[in-house]
N, C-alpha and C positions, 0 to 999 in steps of 0.2 A: 504494500500500500504506500503510495507516494505521500509523504508528509510535507512536501514543499507546496505552498499555496500557489494558485495561479491568479493572474490579473490580465485584463484586456489592454492591448496597446492602442491608446488614443481611441479613434472611432473606427478602427479597422475591423473589429469583431474577432481579431486573432488573440487567442489566449496563450500566454507564456508563463512558465514557472518564474516566480518573483526572484528566485535565485537562479541565475544562468551561469554560463562560463564564457569568459573572454578568451579569444584565440591567439592573442599576441604572444604569450610565452612559448607556446608550442611552435612558433615561427622562429625560435632561437633568439628571443629578445634578451640581450645582454648575457645569455648563458646557453651553451649547447645542450640540446635535448635529443636523446637517441630516438630512433623510430619506435623501439619497444616501449620506452618510457612515455612517449607521447600517446601511444595507443592505450597503455595501461592507465594513464591519467584520464583519458576520455572514457574508458570503461568504468573507472571509479566514479566519474561524474554521472554516468548513466545509471549505475547501480544505486547511487544516492538519490536518484529521482530527478536530477537536473534534465530538463527537456528543452531548454533554450540555449542556443550556441551562437556566438557572434565571431565573425572573422573578417578578413579584408585581403585584397591582393597585396597590399603593402606589407603585411605581416610575414617577414621572412622572404619577401619577393615571391610569393606564391606557395611557400612551404606550408604555412598554416592551413590554407585552403586544401591543399593536397592531403594533409594528414587528417583534417576534420572530415573531408569527403570520404576518405578510405573507411573511416569508422561509420559514418552516418549512412552510407549506401548499403550497409549491412543490417540496418534497422528498418522497422516499418515506417514508411514516410509520414503517415498520419500521426505518429506518436511524438514528433519533435517539431520545433520551430527553429529556423535558421535565418540569420541576417548576414549580409556581406555588403561590400561598399564599391562605389564607383568614383572616378575622378583621376585615377592613375591608370595608364596603359603600360603593361610590361612588355619588354622585348629582350631577347637574349643578348648578353653583353658580348662585344666583339673582342675584348681584350681582358683576360682574367688577371693579368699583371697589374692593371690600373683600376680594376673593378673595386669600388668602395662599398663594402657591406654595411657601413655605418653602424647602427646599433644591433643589427641582425648578425650575431656572431657566426652563425652557420647558415645564413640565408642562401637561397638558390642563386645561380649566376644570371640574374635578370635585372636589368635596369628599368627605371620607370620614367615616364614623362607625364606631367599633369595634363589632363585633357577633360574638360567639363562640357565639351560640345556634344551634339546629338550623336555623331558617329563615334566619338570617344566613349561615351557612356554605353552605347550599344555594344561596342567592341569589348569593353571591360566586362560587361554583364555576361556576354556569351563565353568569354575566356574563363570567367569564374565558374560558370556551370560545368565546363569541361574539367577544370581542376577539381571541382567538388564531386563530379560524377553524378550530378543531380539534374533533373529536367527543369527545376525551378527553385527559387528561394522564396521565402515568405516576405522578407523585408529587405529593402535596398536603400542604402544611405549614401548621400553625397559626402565624400570623405575629405576632411582637413581643408576646408575652404577659408580657414581663419588666419590670424596673424602669426600663429606658431610656425607655419611654413611659408606663407605669403606675407613677407615681413614688413610691408609698407601699406599705407592706405590705398595708394594707387594700384598695387598688386591685388589687394583684396577687392577693390571696386571692379577691377577688370575681371576677376574671377566670378564675382556675382553677376556681372553683365553677361558673361558667357553662359552661365547657368540659366539666367532668365530668358535670354534671346535664343538659345539653342538647346542646351542640355535638358531643360525642363520638359520640352516636348517629348523626349525619349522616355523620361520617367513617367510622365502622364499617360503616355501610350501603354506602357507596361502595366500600370495600375488599372487603367480603364479597361484593358483587355483581360484582366484577371490573372496575368502572369505573375504579378506580385500583389501582396495584400496591402502593403503600406510603404510610404516613402519617409525617410528620415534624413537627418544631417548629423554627422559625427564631428564634434568640436572639441578642441583642447582648451579654449579660453572663453571668457565671457565677452559679451558685446554684440554678437551676431544673431542671437536668437530672435530679438525683436525685429531685426531687419529681414530675416528669412520669413517670419510669420506675416509681415506686411507685404512680402513679395510673392510668395507662392504657397500652395496648400500643403503644409507639412503635417504629417501624422505624429511624429515623435523626434526626439533628439537623443543621441548618445553623447554624454559629456564626460570627458576624461577627468576634467577638473571643473569647478572647484567645490561641489556640494558634498562636504565631508564633515566629520567632527571638528576639523580645523578651519573650515571655511563655510560660511552660509550667505555670502553676498548675493547669490541668485534670488534670495527671498525678496530683494528690493524691486526688481523689475522683471527678470527672466521668467521666474515661476508664475507670477501673476499674469504675465502675457500669455504663457502657455495655457493656463487655465481658461483664460478668455477665449482662446482659439480652439480649445479642445485637444491640444497636443500634449503628449506625455513625455516623461523623461526616463531614460535608462542611465544609471550611474555606472560609468566604466572603471572608476578607480576609487573604490570605497576606502582603500588604504592610503590614499593620497600619493600613489605610486610607490609606497613601501613603508613609510615610517609608522603608520598606524597598525601595521602587522608586526614589524620588528621591534617597535618601541623606539625610544630616543637614544639609540646606540650610536657609537661613532661611525660616521660614514652613511648614516641612514639617508634614504632617498625621499625627497619631497618634490612634487611637481617635476619629476624626471631629472632632478639635479640633487646635489648634496644639500641636505637641510641646513638652514642657517641656525645660528645660536638662538634666535628668537623662536623659531619653530620648534627646535629641540626643547626649549624651556616650556613652551605651551603644551607640548606633547607630554612632557614629564609631569606637569600638573594634572592633566587629564588622566594619565595613567595612575597617578597616586590616588585619585578619587575612585577610579575603577577598582583598584586593589582593595580599597577600604570597604567596598561593597561586594567583594569576592567575584568580580566580573573581569574577565580578560579584556584588555584593550581592544583586540580584534573583534570581539563579540559586540562591543558597543559600536565599533566602526561599521560593522555589517548591518546591524539592526537600525541604527539611527536614520539613514536616508529613507528607508522603507516606510517610515511613519508619515512622510509627506504625501498628500493625496495626488500630487502630480507625478510621483515616482512610480513607475510600473514594474521595474525590475532593477536588480544589481547584477553585474557580470564580472566578478573578480576573476582574474586570470589564474592559471595554475600550471605548473610544469612538472609536478610530481603527484602521485595518488594521495600521499599524506597531506598535501595542501588542500585537496578536495575534502578529505575527512575532517581536517581542522576547520575549514569554512563551514561545513554542515554543522559540526558541533557548536561553533560560535553562533551560527544562525539560530540554533535551537536553545541556546543558553538563557536561562531566566535572568531578567534584569529588573531590579526593583525601581519603582518610580522615584525613590529618594535619590538615586544616582543622577538622574536627569535634572532633578530639582537642584541638587548641589552644584552641578556643572553650570547651571544658569545663575545661581546665586553668587558663584565665584567669578562670573563674567567670562567663562570659558565656552559658553554656548549661548547663542542669541535667545532672548526671551520669547521671540515670536517663532522660533523653530519648533515645528511639531515633533513630538517624541512618542515612542512606542507606548501603547497602553493609555494614552490620553483619552478621556471621554469627551 
């Protein structure tokens, strides 16, 4: 019996388990993952009741999709939901000596080019289906159109213009024809959610940052705007890219970089309160964002089966209301942030 609850994504009618699995780590993000380890991790997720999986062509330059597809094609299609992304087109590198794997330590030898045009999105979508060995995916997201990769306002404006004038037609066709159930946007930073909602009909967003125990700025504008438009949020980094899982240890990662002394200190204070209530820091990190009515799922990544087991254990760990109240009274959590168990 599956003990993971399900929620509906926006207005798509698609139900997903509120605990999903992000596919970046099995694309060799910062660390090599063997084929056996990747498949064992996916099997652990399946055995735990996880039925929502997210991936992207960018993750390991195709490796994550290959690995996820190998596993999922052996399952009954109606039993799981999958999302992948468009906006990058992969092609084989011509020179392995100069090929830059970037953060994908063992990524496949494919380079990418950003392409948010009609043809680029259709090419990316069809390539993903082949890597996944599936005839369709449930959800398709516009990947990384924000300042994290497009580093100036001019670049972001040009990207949004290409999406609006060309790429959107491809996504709308895929959704209107029933090939996909919903359209999303995958973002790393704040600022673009309102612009997208005013521009095109988006069903949901996956945000890598920043709605976590350490950051609640989206409560000001982004989340209210989503509620107004009937769009939901999937949280891609409940651990703030590491520190809320490891704790405030030396070299802990925050926002895909080494945590500052200020973030280490804030995390230390949060962890101290969690320990006083016999709650692991990762349990609070996992359960906190799910209390917001606009959040439909969390998708922590995993590269080992034991990470899946730990995530499930923390997802189920009882947390007293007093913990959340103390975090708020100490100024470590916003007063207006919804918390689990609130009436």
